[in-house]
mmCIF entry with sequence, helices, sheets and N, C-alpha, C, O atoms, coordinates in Angstrom:
data_MODEL
# 
_entry.id   MODEL 
# 
_entity.id                         1 
_entity.type                       polymer 
_entity.pdbx_number_of_molecules   1 
# 
_entity_poly.entity_id                      1 
_entity_poly.type                           'polypeptide(L)' 
_entity_poly.nstd_linkage                   no 
_entity_poly.nstd_monomer                   no 
_entity_poly.pdbx_seq_one_letter_code       MAYKNLDIGDPTFVDRIVKRFSLTVNVALKGRID 
_entity_poly.pdbx_seq_one_letter_code_can   MAYKNLDIGDPTFVDRIVKRFSLTVNVALKGRID 
_entity_poly.pdbx_strand_id                 A 
# 
loop_
_entity_poly_seq.entity_id 
_entity_poly_seq.num 
_entity_poly_seq.mon_id 
_entity_poly_seq.hetero 
1 1  MET n 
1 2  ALA n 
1 3  TYR n 
1 4  LYS n 
1 5  ASN n 
1 6  LEU n 
1 7  ASP n 
1 8  ILE n 
1 9  GLY n 
1 10 ASP n 
1 11 PRO n 
1 12 THR n 
1 13 PHE n 
1 14 VAL n 
1 15 ASP n 
1 16 ARG n 
1 17 ILE n 
1 18 VAL n 
1 19 LYS n 
1 20 ARG n 
1 21 PHE n 
1 22 SER n 
1 23 LEU n 
1 24 THR n 
1 25 VAL n 
1 26 ASN n 
1 27 VAL n 
1 28 ALA n 
1 29 LEU n 
1 30 LYS n 
1 31 GLY n 
1 32 ARG n 
1 33 ILE n 
1 34 ASP n 
# 
_struct_asym.id          A 
_struct_asym.entity_id   1 
# 
loop_
_struct_conf.conf_type_id 
_struct_conf.id 
_struct_conf.pdbx_PDB_helix_id 
_struct_conf.beg_label_comp_id 
_struct_conf.beg_label_asym_id 
_struct_conf.beg_label_seq_id 
_struct_conf.pdbx_beg_PDB_ins_code 
_struct_conf.end_label_comp_id 
_struct_conf.end_label_asym_id 
_struct_conf.end_label_seq_id 
_struct_conf.pdbx_end_PDB_ins_code 
_struct_conf.beg_auth_comp_id 
_struct_conf.beg_auth_asym_id 
_struct_conf.beg_auth_seq_id 
_struct_conf.end_auth_comp_id 
_struct_conf.end_auth_asym_id 
_struct_conf.end_auth_seq_id 
_struct_conf.pdbx_PDB_helix_class 
_struct_conf.details 
_struct_conf.pdbx_PDB_helix_length 
HELX_P HELX_P1 AA1 LYS A 4  ? LEU A 6  ? LYS A 4  LEU A 6  5 ? 3  
HELX_P HELX_P2 AA2 PRO A 11 ? ILE A 33 ? PRO A 11 ILE A 33 1 ? 23 
# 
_struct_conf_type.id          HELX_P 
_struct_conf_type.criteria    ? 
_struct_conf_type.reference   ? 
# 
loop_
_atom_site.group_PDB 
_atom_site.id 
_atom_site.type_symbol 
_atom_site.label_atom_id 
_atom_site.label_alt_id 
_atom_site.label_comp_id 
_atom_site.label_asym_id 
_atom_site.label_entity_id 
_atom_site.label_seq_id 
_atom_site.pdbx_PDB_ins_code 
_atom_site.Cartn_x 
_atom_site.Cartn_y 
_atom_site.Cartn_z 
_atom_site.occupancy 
_atom_site.B_iso_or_equiv 
_atom_site.pdbx_formal_charge 
_atom_site.auth_seq_id 
_atom_site.auth_comp_id 
_atom_site.auth_asym_id 
_atom_site.auth_atom_id 
_atom_site.pdbx_PDB_model_num 
ATOM 1   N N  . MET A 1 1  ? 133.086 -101.429 -4.865  1.00 0.00 ? 1  MET A N  1 
ATOM 2   C CA . MET A 1 1  ? 131.688 -101.854 -5.109  1.00 0.00 ? 1  MET A CA 1 
ATOM 3   C C  . MET A 1 1  ? 131.056 -102.514 -3.836  1.00 0.00 ? 1  MET A C  1 
ATOM 4   O O  . MET A 1 1  ? 131.515 -103.536 -3.326  1.00 0.00 ? 1  MET A O  1 
ATOM 5   N N  . ALA A 1 2  ? 130.053 -101.894 -3.408  1.00 0.00 ? 2  ALA A N  1 
ATOM 6   C CA . ALA A 1 2  ? 129.405 -102.413 -2.187  1.00 0.00 ? 2  ALA A CA 1 
ATOM 7   C C  . ALA A 1 2  ? 128.553 -103.697 -2.422  1.00 0.00 ? 2  ALA A C  1 
ATOM 8   O O  . ALA A 1 2  ? 128.260 -104.454 -1.497  1.00 0.00 ? 2  ALA A O  1 
ATOM 9   N N  . TYR A 1 3  ? 128.180 -103.894 -3.695  1.00 0.00 ? 3  TYR A N  1 
ATOM 10  C CA . TYR A 1 3  ? 127.351 -105.049 -4.096  1.00 0.00 ? 3  TYR A CA 1 
ATOM 11  C C  . TYR A 1 3  ? 128.158 -106.297 -4.357  1.00 0.00 ? 3  TYR A C  1 
ATOM 12  O O  . TYR A 1 3  ? 127.594 -107.364 -4.600  1.00 0.00 ? 3  TYR A O  1 
ATOM 13  N N  . LYS A 1 4  ? 129.494 -106.176 -4.309  1.00 0.00 ? 4  LYS A N  1 
ATOM 14  C CA . LYS A 1 4  ? 130.334 -107.311 -4.830  1.00 0.00 ? 4  LYS A CA 1 
ATOM 15  C C  . LYS A 1 4  ? 130.194 -108.465 -3.886  1.00 0.00 ? 4  LYS A C  1 
ATOM 16  O O  . LYS A 1 4  ? 130.160 -109.604 -4.353  1.00 0.00 ? 4  LYS A O  1 
ATOM 17  N N  . ASN A 1 5  ? 130.107 -108.259 -2.564  1.00 0.00 ? 5  ASN A N  1 
ATOM 18  C CA . ASN A 1 5  ? 130.063 -109.419 -1.642  1.00 0.00 ? 5  ASN A CA 1 
ATOM 19  C C  . ASN A 1 5  ? 128.655 -109.915 -1.527  1.00 0.00 ? 5  ASN A C  1 
ATOM 20  O O  . ASN A 1 5  ? 128.396 -110.883 -0.810  1.00 0.00 ? 5  ASN A O  1 
ATOM 21  N N  . LEU A 1 6  ? 127.684 -109.244 -2.253  1.00 0.00 ? 6  LEU A N  1 
ATOM 22  C CA . LEU A 1 6  ? 126.324 -109.880 -2.206  1.00 0.00 ? 6  LEU A CA 1 
ATOM 23  C C  . LEU A 1 6  ? 126.162 -110.931 -3.277  1.00 0.00 ? 6  LEU A C  1 
ATOM 24  O O  . LEU A 1 6  ? 125.124 -111.588 -3.354  1.00 0.00 ? 6  LEU A O  1 
ATOM 25  N N  . ASP A 1 7  ? 127.206 -111.103 -4.129  1.00 0.00 ? 7  ASP A N  1 
ATOM 26  C CA . ASP A 1 7  ? 127.259 -112.148 -5.088  1.00 0.00 ? 7  ASP A CA 1 
ATOM 27  C C  . ASP A 1 7  ? 126.126 -111.953 -6.121  1.00 0.00 ? 7  ASP A C  1 
ATOM 28  O O  . ASP A 1 7  ? 125.555 -112.935 -6.594  1.00 0.00 ? 7  ASP A O  1 
ATOM 29  N N  . ILE A 1 8  ? 125.802 -110.702 -6.471  1.00 0.00 ? 8  ILE A N  1 
ATOM 30  C CA . ILE A 1 8  ? 124.855 -110.544 -7.610  1.00 0.00 ? 8  ILE A CA 1 
ATOM 31  C C  . ILE A 1 8  ? 125.643 -110.270 -8.866  1.00 0.00 ? 8  ILE A C  1 
ATOM 32  O O  . ILE A 1 8  ? 126.302 -109.237 -8.985  1.00 0.00 ? 8  ILE A O  1 
ATOM 33  N N  . GLY A 1 9  ? 125.575 -111.192 -9.803  1.00 0.00 ? 9  GLY A N  1 
ATOM 34  C CA . GLY A 1 9  ? 126.323 -111.127 -10.945 1.00 0.00 ? 9  GLY A CA 1 
ATOM 35  C C  . GLY A 1 9  ? 125.656 -110.061 -11.947 1.00 0.00 ? 9  GLY A C  1 
ATOM 36  O O  . GLY A 1 9  ? 126.259 -109.709 -12.960 1.00 0.00 ? 9  GLY A O  1 
ATOM 37  N N  . ASP A 1 10 ? 124.577 -109.638 -11.668 1.00 0.00 ? 10 ASP A N  1 
ATOM 38  C CA . ASP A 1 10 ? 123.796 -108.727 -12.656 1.00 0.00 ? 10 ASP A CA 1 
ATOM 39  C C  . ASP A 1 10 ? 123.649 -107.384 -12.098 1.00 0.00 ? 10 ASP A C  1 
ATOM 40  O O  . ASP A 1 10 ? 122.821 -107.216 -11.203 1.00 0.00 ? 10 ASP A O  1 
ATOM 41  N N  . PRO A 1 11 ? 124.356 -106.409 -12.524 1.00 0.00 ? 11 PRO A N  1 
ATOM 42  C CA . PRO A 1 11 ? 124.199 -105.022 -12.088 1.00 0.00 ? 11 PRO A CA 1 
ATOM 43  C C  . PRO A 1 11 ? 122.836 -104.414 -12.420 1.00 0.00 ? 11 PRO A C  1 
ATOM 44  O O  . PRO A 1 11 ? 122.399 -103.477 -11.750 1.00 0.00 ? 11 PRO A O  1 
ATOM 45  N N  . THR A 1 12 ? 122.137 -104.953 -13.480 1.00 0.00 ? 12 THR A N  1 
ATOM 46  C CA . THR A 1 12 ? 120.811 -104.456 -13.780 1.00 0.00 ? 12 THR A CA 1 
ATOM 47  C C  . THR A 1 12 ? 119.825 -104.917 -12.709 1.00 0.00 ? 12 THR A C  1 
ATOM 48  O O  . THR A 1 12 ? 118.772 -104.302 -12.541 1.00 0.00 ? 12 THR A O  1 
ATOM 49  N N  . PHE A 1 13 ? 120.136 -105.950 -12.007 1.00 0.00 ? 13 PHE A N  1 
ATOM 50  C CA . PHE A 1 13 ? 119.251 -106.442 -10.913 1.00 0.00 ? 13 PHE A CA 1 
ATOM 51  C C  . PHE A 1 13 ? 119.212 -105.333 -9.798  1.00 0.00 ? 13 PHE A C  1 
ATOM 52  O O  . PHE A 1 13 ? 118.148 -105.028 -9.259  1.00 0.00 ? 13 PHE A O  1 
ATOM 53  N N  . VAL A 1 14 ? 120.391 -104.751 -9.475  1.00 0.00 ? 14 VAL A N  1 
ATOM 54  C CA . VAL A 1 14 ? 120.390 -103.708 -8.533  1.00 0.00 ? 14 VAL A CA 1 
ATOM 55  C C  . VAL A 1 14 ? 119.716 -102.497 -9.011  1.00 0.00 ? 14 VAL A C  1 
ATOM 56  O O  . VAL A 1 14 ? 118.977 -101.841 -8.276  1.00 0.00 ? 14 VAL A O  1 
ATOM 57  N N  . ASP A 1 15 ? 119.966 -102.180 -10.270 1.00 0.00 ? 15 ASP A N  1 
ATOM 58  C CA . ASP A 1 15 ? 119.304 -100.989 -10.882 1.00 0.00 ? 15 ASP A CA 1 
ATOM 59  C C  . ASP A 1 15 ? 117.788 -101.078 -10.808 1.00 0.00 ? 15 ASP A C  1 
ATOM 60  O O  . ASP A 1 15 ? 117.088 -100.118 -10.484 1.00 0.00 ? 15 ASP A O  1 
ATOM 61  N N  . ARG A 1 16 ? 117.313 -102.292 -11.129 1.00 0.00 ? 16 ARG A N  1 
ATOM 62  C CA . ARG A 1 16 ? 115.831 -102.507 -11.018 1.00 0.00 ? 16 ARG A CA 1 
ATOM 63  C C  . ARG A 1 16 ? 115.288 -102.286 -9.711  1.00 0.00 ? 16 ARG A C  1 
ATOM 64  O O  . ARG A 1 16 ? 114.211 -101.703 -9.587  1.00 0.00 ? 16 ARG A O  1 
ATOM 65  N N  . ILE A 1 17 ? 116.030 -102.760 -8.586  1.00 0.00 ? 17 ILE A N  1 
ATOM 66  C CA . ILE A 1 17 ? 115.528 -102.478 -7.264  1.00 0.00 ? 17 ILE A CA 1 
ATOM 67  C C  . ILE A 1 17 ? 115.580 -101.057 -6.935  1.00 0.00 ? 17 ILE A C  1 
ATOM 68  O O  . ILE A 1 17 ? 114.627 -100.537 -6.355  1.00 0.00 ? 17 ILE A O  1 
ATOM 69  N N  . VAL A 1 18 ? 116.650 -100.368 -7.269  1.00 0.00 ? 18 VAL A N  1 
ATOM 70  C CA . VAL A 1 18 ? 116.755 -98.902  -7.032  1.00 0.00 ? 18 VAL A CA 1 
ATOM 71  C C  . VAL A 1 18 ? 115.702 -98.145  -7.681  1.00 0.00 ? 18 VAL A C  1 
ATOM 72  O O  . VAL A 1 18 ? 115.093 -97.293  -7.033  1.00 0.00 ? 18 VAL A O  1 
ATOM 73  N N  . LYS A 1 19 ? 115.421 -98.377  -8.924  1.00 0.00 ? 19 LYS A N  1 
ATOM 74  C CA . LYS A 1 19 ? 114.451 -97.701  -9.680  1.00 0.00 ? 19 LYS A CA 1 
ATOM 75  C C  . LYS A 1 19 ? 113.043 -97.961  -9.144  1.00 0.00 ? 19 LYS A C  1 
ATOM 76  O O  . LYS A 1 19 ? 112.205 -97.062  -9.072  1.00 0.00 ? 19 LYS A O  1 
ATOM 77  N N  . ARG A 1 20 ? 112.809 -99.260  -8.760  1.00 0.00 ? 20 ARG A N  1 
ATOM 78  C CA . ARG A 1 20 ? 111.489 -99.493  -8.243  1.00 0.00 ? 20 ARG A CA 1 
ATOM 79  C C  . ARG A 1 20 ? 111.348 -98.856  -6.854  1.00 0.00 ? 20 ARG A C  1 
ATOM 80  O O  . ARG A 1 20 ? 110.243 -98.431  -6.516  1.00 0.00 ? 20 ARG A O  1 
ATOM 81  N N  . PHE A 1 21 ? 112.401 -98.765  -6.031  1.00 0.00 ? 21 PHE A N  1 
ATOM 82  C CA . PHE A 1 21 ? 112.298 -98.112  -4.749  1.00 0.00 ? 21 PHE A CA 1 
ATOM 83  C C  . PHE A 1 21 ? 112.051 -96.611  -4.796  1.00 0.00 ? 21 PHE A C  1 
ATOM 84  O O  . PHE A 1 21 ? 111.285 -96.061  -4.005  1.00 0.00 ? 21 PHE A O  1 
ATOM 85  N N  . SER A 1 22 ? 112.735 -95.952  -5.769  1.00 0.00 ? 22 SER A N  1 
ATOM 86  C CA . SER A 1 22 ? 112.577 -94.476  -5.966  1.00 0.00 ? 22 SER A CA 1 
ATOM 87  C C  . SER A 1 22 ? 111.225 -94.243  -6.559  1.00 0.00 ? 22 SER A C  1 
ATOM 88  O O  . SER A 1 22 ? 110.585 -93.231  -6.275  1.00 0.00 ? 22 SER A O  1 
ATOM 89  N N  . LEU A 1 23 ? 110.762 -95.189  -7.405  1.00 0.00 ? 23 LEU A N  1 
ATOM 90  C CA . LEU A 1 23 ? 109.367 -94.945  -7.945  1.00 0.00 ? 23 LEU A CA 1 
ATOM 91  C C  . LEU A 1 23 ? 108.319 -95.023  -6.808  1.00 0.00 ? 23 LEU A C  1 
ATOM 92  O O  . LEU A 1 23 ? 107.386 -94.221  -6.761  1.00 0.00 ? 23 LEU A O  1 
ATOM 93  N N  . THR A 1 24 ? 108.483 -95.969  -5.928  1.00 0.00 ? 24 THR A N  1 
ATOM 94  C CA . THR A 1 24 ? 107.591 -96.162  -4.831  1.00 0.00 ? 24 THR A CA 1 
ATOM 95  C C  . THR A 1 24 ? 107.566 -94.799  -3.975  1.00 0.00 ? 24 THR A C  1 
ATOM 96  O O  . THR A 1 24 ? 106.509 -94.279  -3.617  1.00 0.00 ? 24 THR A O  1 
ATOM 97  N N  . VAL A 1 25 ? 108.786 -94.297  -3.695  1.00 0.00 ? 25 VAL A N  1 
ATOM 98  C CA . VAL A 1 25 ? 109.020 -93.068  -2.852  1.00 0.00 ? 25 VAL A CA 1 
ATOM 99  C C  . VAL A 1 25 ? 108.362 -92.018  -3.546  1.00 0.00 ? 25 VAL A C  1 
ATOM 100 O O  . VAL A 1 25 ? 107.604 -91.293  -2.901  1.00 0.00 ? 25 VAL A O  1 
ATOM 101 N N  . ASN A 1 26 ? 108.542 -91.811  -4.833  1.00 0.00 ? 26 ASN A N  1 
ATOM 102 C CA . ASN A 1 26 ? 107.885 -90.759  -5.525  1.00 0.00 ? 26 ASN A CA 1 
ATOM 103 C C  . ASN A 1 26 ? 106.353 -90.696  -5.507  1.00 0.00 ? 26 ASN A C  1 
ATOM 104 O O  . ASN A 1 26 ? 105.721 -89.649  -5.366  1.00 0.00 ? 26 ASN A O  1 
ATOM 105 N N  . VAL A 1 27 ? 105.815 -91.916  -5.662  1.00 0.00 ? 27 VAL A N  1 
ATOM 106 C CA . VAL A 1 27 ? 104.349 -92.045  -5.595  1.00 0.00 ? 27 VAL A CA 1 
ATOM 107 C C  . VAL A 1 27 ? 103.913 -91.692  -4.156  1.00 0.00 ? 27 VAL A C  1 
ATOM 108 O O  . VAL A 1 27 ? 102.903 -91.006  -3.995  1.00 0.00 ? 27 VAL A O  1 
ATOM 109 N N  . ALA A 1 28 ? 104.638 -92.135  -3.102  1.00 0.00 ? 28 ALA A N  1 
ATOM 110 C CA . ALA A 1 28 ? 104.172 -91.854  -1.826  1.00 0.00 ? 28 ALA A CA 1 
ATOM 111 C C  . ALA A 1 28 ? 104.276 -90.358  -1.507  1.00 0.00 ? 28 ALA A C  1 
ATOM 112 O O  . ALA A 1 28 ? 103.414 -89.772  -0.853  1.00 0.00 ? 28 ALA A O  1 
ATOM 113 N N  . LEU A 1 29 ? 105.347 -89.783  -1.990  1.00 0.00 ? 29 LEU A N  1 
ATOM 114 C CA . LEU A 1 29 ? 105.443 -88.329  -1.719  1.00 0.00 ? 29 LEU A CA 1 
ATOM 115 C C  . LEU A 1 29 ? 104.377 -87.496  -2.467  1.00 0.00 ? 29 LEU A C  1 
ATOM 116 O O  . LEU A 1 29 ? 103.844 -86.528  -1.924  1.00 0.00 ? 29 LEU A O  1 
ATOM 117 N N  . LYS A 1 30 ? 104.082 -87.886  -3.707  1.00 0.00 ? 30 LYS A N  1 
ATOM 118 C CA . LYS A 1 30 ? 103.062 -87.253  -4.525  1.00 0.00 ? 30 LYS A CA 1 
ATOM 119 C C  . LYS A 1 30 ? 101.737 -87.365  -3.858  1.00 0.00 ? 30 LYS A C  1 
ATOM 120 O O  . LYS A 1 30 ? 100.979 -86.396  -3.829  1.00 0.00 ? 30 LYS A O  1 
ATOM 121 N N  . GLY A 1 31 ? 101.409 -88.578  -3.288  1.00 0.00 ? 31 GLY A N  1 
ATOM 122 C CA . GLY A 1 31 ? 100.101 -88.830  -2.636  1.00 0.00 ? 31 GLY A CA 1 
ATOM 123 C C  . GLY A 1 31 ? 100.053 -87.922  -1.375  1.00 0.00 ? 31 GLY A C  1 
ATOM 124 O O  . GLY A 1 31 ? 98.994  -87.385  -1.049  1.00 0.00 ? 31 GLY A O  1 
ATOM 125 N N  . ARG A 1 32 ? 101.143 -87.758  -0.700  1.00 0.00 ? 32 ARG A N  1 
ATOM 126 C CA . ARG A 1 32 ? 101.183 -86.977  0.503   1.00 0.00 ? 32 ARG A CA 1 
ATOM 127 C C  . ARG A 1 32 ? 101.040 -85.477  0.207   1.00 0.00 ? 32 ARG A C  1 
ATOM 128 O O  . ARG A 1 32 ? 100.426 -84.771  1.007   1.00 0.00 ? 32 ARG A O  1 
ATOM 129 N N  . ILE A 1 33 ? 101.579 -84.961  -0.906  1.00 0.00 ? 33 ILE A N  1 
ATOM 130 C CA . ILE A 1 33 ? 101.535 -83.584  -1.239  1.00 0.00 ? 33 ILE A CA 1 
ATOM 131 C C  . ILE A 1 33 ? 100.051 -83.244  -1.722  1.00 0.00 ? 33 ILE A C  1 
ATOM 132 O O  . ILE A 1 33 ? 99.522  -82.180  -1.399  1.00 0.00 ? 33 ILE A O  1 
ATOM 133 N N  . ASP A 1 34 ? 99.433  -84.160  -2.479  1.00 0.00 ? 34 ASP A N  1 
ATOM 134 C CA . ASP A 1 34 ? 98.132  -83.877  -2.978  1.00 0.00 ? 34 ASP A CA 1 
ATOM 135 C C  . ASP A 1 34 ? 97.179  -84.126  -1.879  1.00 0.00 ? 34 ASP A C  1 
ATOM 136 O O  . ASP A 1 34 ? 95.973  -83.953  -2.057  1.00 0.00 ? 34 ASP A O  1 
# 
């Protein structure tokens, strides 16, 4: 686990960051294509 030494006890916290990041990337890519 790469997140173990970050001392985040909540795996959903990481999930939230990843989902938010990919959502932002998707919006940026869609804006670029249109």
